[in-house]
N, C-alpha and C positions, 0 to 999 in steps of 0.2 A: 802806318799800322804795322805792328809786328806780324811776322809770318809765322804760321804754324810750323812747329818742329815735330814731324811725324817719326814714329818709332814702329817698327814692325815686331810682332810677337816673337818671343823666343821659340815658340812651338811651330813657327812657320817653316822652319828648315831651310829657308833660303833659296828653294827651288821656284823658278819663275812660274811654273804650272800650278803651284799650290793655291788654294782658295784662302786668302788672308785678308785681314783688315789692318790698316796702320791708325794708330791713335796718337793725338797731339794733346798735351795737357799743359802747355807752356803759357797759355793765355788765361789769366785769372777769370773765373766764372764761367769757362767754356771748356768742354771736352769735344774735340774734333775727330771724326771717324771717316775714313775713306777706304776704298777698294785698293789693295796694293797692286792689282794688275792694271788699274786705270787712274794712275796718280793725277791726271789732268781732269778727271771727271768730278762729279759732285762730291761735296763735303757735307756730311751731316754734323750740325753743331747741336750740342746738348748741354744742359746745365748739369753741373756735377751730381746733383741728387738723381737726376734721371739715368745717368750713366751708372751710378752705383746701384739703382734698382734693377737695371738691365743685368749687370754683372751677378747681382745676388739671384736672379732668376735663372740665369744661364748656368749657374754652378748646380742648381737643384736638378737641372735636366740631365 
């Protein structure tokens, strides 16, 4: 199985203390999200339409 290739947001600033998520979109049909401070922790797997809905709602806030 292909491993997720996580990327941190350009807004994260690279500081270890920042609260950020990492997102992987390299697996077809899956968007994976994890806490950048706990890379060995849980991974939330979403279908792309759910991720798009989340982003659309987040932009409105």
